[in-house]
N, C-alpha and C positions, 0 to 999 in steps of 0.2 A: 471567306467561304465561298470559292467559287460556284456556281450556278451548277456543275457537272455535281457536286461535292453536298450540295445541300439539295441536290433531287435526290442522289441516296440516303443520305437523314431522313429527309422526307419522308419515304417511302420507306423506311426503318421503325421511324417514330410509329405509322398506321396498322402498324403487326403487335401494334404492345396490346394486351386484348386492356381494356378498360376495369373488369373484374379481377385485375391481378399486374402484380408486375411483369412478365412471363410473355415472348410471345404465341401467338394463339398457333398450335400449333400442324401444320400441315408442311409438306415441301417446297412450297411456293415462297412464304413465308421465313423457309427459314434458307433461301436462295440468295431474298433480298437482306437479310444479315449476316451474309455471307460475304455478301460485295461490298456491303457502306464496309467490314471489317478489314477486305482488301485491299482497298480503296483506302483506309487511315493508313494501313501499316509499310505501303506501297508509296500517298503520295504524299506522306507530315511528314515527324519527325518521328515520330513515334513505334521504336523497333523494339521488336521481344525483346532484341540478342544485348542491345544495350541499356533493355531498363532488367533484363533475367527477371524476366515476371512468363510463367507457361499460358501456352494461349488459352487454355479453357479457362484460366482464372482474368486474362482481360475478357474472354466471352465474354464474361458476370459483369465483370465490374461495367462493361461498353453498357449492355446489355440493361443492369443496375439505371445508367444514365439517359439512356433510350425513355424510359420509365419516366423515372424528374423532369426531364424534359417535356413527354406530354401530356404533366400537371400544369408547367407551365402558359400564360401568355404570351410568349415571344418563345417556342421550341426551340428552334434558330440556335439563340441567342443563349438562352440554357444552356443546350448542346455543347457550342464550345466553351463555355464559360465551365460547366462538369470534364471538358477534356484537361483543356487547361492545369484544373484544377486537381484531377488525377493525375498528371506529369508532374508537377509537379509534388505530390508525398508521395510520390516510387521515388524522384529523388530525392529529397529530403528525409526520409527514415534508408535511407541505403540498405543493404542486403543484411543478409542471418551468414553465420556461416554452418554449411551442413554438412557433417556427413553418416557418409551410407553403407552401409559392410553390405556384406556378398556374397555369396558361398559358388567357386570355377567347380563345374566337371571336369579339370582338370590335373592332370595329376602330371609333373615334371619328373622325371629320372633322376639321382641325386650329381649327378655331373650338370649336369642345367640347372631344376630349381630356381631360379629367377627370384629375387627379394620384392622387385619390382617392375613394372614395362611405364615406359616416359612413351603418351599418346595424342598426337596434337598439342606437343607442351604443357600435358597436365601426367602429373604422376597415379599410379593406381599402386597402393604397396599392400603389399602381402602382409597381416599380422599373426606376427611370431606367438603359440599358445602361452607364452607366459603374461602377453600383454591385453589377454584374454578376457580377462573374469570382469575390468573393468566396465568396458563396455553391456558381457552381456549376465555378470549373474544374477539381476532381476527382468529379465527380457523372459527367461523359465520357468517363474511367474509369473505372468500374463496367462489372464483364462481364453484372451484370446487368440494371443499364439498358441496358447495347447492346445484351444481348438481346430483348429486348421490343421496345426501339425497334425492331427490325430489322420483326419481327413485325407490328407496329401499323399500321395502315391512317393513323393522322397521325403526322407530323412536327413537334420543336418544332427551334425555332433561340433561340437564346439569348440571342442577339445583335441579335436582330432583333422576336418574336412580343411581345409583349402580355401580360405577365408580373406576378402582382397578390402583396402580400405578407396575409400574416394574422398577428398573436400574440397569445396566448391564456397563461395561465398553468392547467392542469390536473392531476389528477392522473396520466393517462393519456394519449397518443397520441390512441387510440382518441374521447376524448373531445373531446376541441379538432377530430377532422375531422368528428364527429356535428357540432359546433357551427360549422364557418366554414360545412357545406353546408346546411344549412338558412337561417344569412344568407342564404348564392349564393340557393339556390330564391327565395327571400325578392327582397335583390335583381332579380334575371334576368324571374323572374313582373314587378316592376315595368317595368324595363325593354322587357318586351316585349311589357306593356300598354299602353306610351307610345310605340310605335313599329309597334305592329300598331290600334291602338283606329281601330272599326269600319271592320276592315278585312272582305275577302271571301277565301275559304283562295285562296291564290295559285295552286292546278295542280288539272291535268288530273282529273280523277274518274273512272276507269274500272277496273273493278274483270281488270280484264288488265295493270291496269298495276302496279307492289310502289309502293305506297302513301309520300305522303310527307311530312315533320312540319311546321308550316303555317310555327315558324320554329326554327330550327337552331343559336341558341344557348342552350347548356345547360350542363348540368353539367359541368368539367375532364374529358379527359381520364385525369388521371397530379395527381400532388399530393409535391411533398421539402418530405421533416419534417425539423426542425432540434428538437432539445435540447438546451436548455440554449447555443446556440448552434454546436454543431457537427454534422456532415450524422448522420441516420440510415439513414434509408433514403426507397424509394418507396411511394408506391403510387398502385396504376389501379385508377379504375372499372369494375363491372361490364360495361357498354355503352361501349368503345372503339371503337365505329363511325367516319367519319370525318367528325369538324363543320369543314364550311365555313365561311368566317369570313361570320360579320354588319356589315355595314357602315350605321355613320350617316349616313347624307345626302346633299341632297337634298329627297324628301320624306321620309325616316325620320328625319330630324334635325328636319326641320318641327314633325312629328308630336312627337317629345323633347322638345324645346326649350317645347311646348303644357303637356304631360299632366304629363310627369315632374318641374317643381319642385315641382307640387302635394301630389304627394308626399311628399316633403317633410318636411310640417308634422306627419306621423304620428305619437301621443308612442310607440305601443308600449304605451302602458296604459289600462287599462276591458277592459269586456265586449266594447266594438264593435268596439273597434281589433286585437282581439286575432280576434274574426269576421273583423276587413280581412285580415289576416295570413295564414291560411290563407285567404282568400279568393285573395288573391298569388301562396300556393302553391299551389292546384289551379287555376290557369289558366294555373301554370308549366306545371305536369303536363302537360298537357293539350295547349297549343298550342309543346309541343315532341319530342309522340308522336304516335308514327309511325303506330300500329292506330287505323283512325279506332273504333272501339268505344268501348278503349279512352282515346283520347282526349274521344270525347262523356262519360262517365262521370265525367269526372275537371271538366269545368266540370262539371258536375251535382251535382259534388261541394262545387265553391264554390260553384253556387246555395242550397245544404240548407243551407250557413255563414249565406249572408246573407239569408235567408229566416223564420232565429230557428225553424224547426219541431223538433218536440220528437219526440225514441223516442217510433214508433212514429205516428206521424203519418201523414196517406196522405200519399203519393204527390205526387199533384195539388195539395194545397198550397205549395208550391213553388214551382207554374209559377203556383197564384191570387195569390200574394202579389208575385210580381213583377211580374204585371200589378197590378199597382196601383199601380202608379209610370207604366205606360203607359195611358195614355188614346186608346185604340181602338176599334172600337167593328166594322172590319172580318170579314166572316164565316172566310175565310178565315183571317186570320190566326190568330183568336178557333178555327180547327179547330190550324188547324199544332204550334200553342202544348197543345194536348191529344194530339196525336198524340205529340209529344214526349214524354206521361207515357206511352203504351203504350209504346212502343220501352223505353224506364227500366227501363218491368217486366218487360217480356218479356229484355231481358240477365241485369236480377239475378236475376231471382227464376224465370224460365223458361231461363240458357244460349242461346236461341234466336234463329238464324240473322237479325236484322231485316235486315239489312239499314239500314246507317247512313248519312245520307247526307248531302250535299254540305250545302243546305240545309235539315236536321238539326243538327247542328255549325256552321255559320255562325249559324244561330238562337240554341245553344242562349249561340257566346261571346260572341252580340252581348248576351245577358237580362243576361246573367255582367256583363258592363264597364258596364251601365248600372247595375248592384245597386250597384259598388265604388264607381262615380259616386256616384252617392245618399249612401250610406254617409258616406264622407269627405266632402261635400257639408255632411250632418251630422247626425256624429256627435259635435261640441259642442253641439247644440242639441236632442239626445238621449240618454236614455238604453236599457238595450238594454229594459227593460221597453217603453218605448211607442214602441220603434222595433217590436217585438212586435208590440204595439195598430194602432200603425199599419201594417203589412205586410197583418194577419190580419185586420181589423172591415172591414165594407162603411162609408161614407158615410151611413149610414140616422141621420134624424134624432131614431130611440130608441135612437139610441147615445150617450151624453155623455159617452163615454170620445171616441169620435173626434169628437165635437163637437168639445174641448178645444182638436183640433190640427188644426181644416178652416183656420186662416190656412196651418201647411205646404203643405195641398195645396192650397196657393188658391196657390203660392210653388211646392210644384214644375211645376207645369203650365207651369208658364211656361221651361224647364228646357231649352235651347238643342238640352243633349246628348240630354235627350231624344225630340224632332222627328228629330233624326239616328237614331239606331236606330230608329227605328215606319222613317221613310224608306226607311232600311236593308233593315231585314225587309220590307219592300211589293215592296219590284225583287226582293225574289228568285224573289214568283210570277210578275212578269215574261220571270225564264229559262224558266219554266217549260216 
């Protein structure tokens, strides 16, 4: 145990209340505990994903180990022994098989009606109506479920709703659920991206009217957990507000057919793919968020992912790099993008009520869409470094690095989507 690690352990042990097995309640103590946890996960072989254990269970077990160490005459040695025991315990006990069932407020037309989705190598399967009794015959009789659903604004019809299934082996159910929600955020982000691509905010933008989500397709309000084939319990989302069905038909169906198949080619390996995945999750957070300022910042977070800005970079770098793939010289367009930077900074650094407008939200979403489109199209042609060079360097003759990918710029200049996005952004001015 090196000197830095010993310091983290001793500091954390000192925070344990001698009269209980809990930390003394304070922000400082929580910060000390978090630093030890992060150090353990970063520097040791204890990997939550490898052991498929959720963060909350790991924190609970780490807290117990610190309490045991505090009672010992040699706390550092005891801590090390208990951590090794925990590692062996998790490794030897193996994983349990979890099946999680959940509704999605998603309705496909008969011509689509997929039976499953493949997301990052995992299957999310639709449960046929005739196969549901074996899961739900007893659930409806539980008092806690009946009490919850009676008060909840959402209802669930086991024989008619779109109910899906996810199977996964993990140390505890919390990790299995965390895994599912990460996959769902990516899946729903891809679906929302497809059906709302290049569209404007569909609702009235009025300060006197409660704002609405761009899309109501979001994480399920309830999950039914089965362990080793037996019903365990149900868990509900913190946000149980009403989820209206999103119907993929007509124009939405056309957009889905046009865009979604192109997204299935993602391999989810490599730096660029990871950035794209993060961008889709940010897109999902933004398009399903009713608070305008938060939706704006989520779209912005997606832009940060795909413009490869470094920590400490200027906020303006995000927009400048995004502009590098939109060759448009309209003064209004340039000015509007610059104002996005100012509004983002005021929101994040000053906490000011800057008044995010409908146009601000639309422009930020449209910029993110074209960056996602660009990144997917060229992920196999460029590595992370080349992508970063392309986005941050001007096409000056003095730059040999940029000249080496001038052919890419030429190819990009004819991208149909770029033309669509610029055209759409300019339309926003005409509405003002």
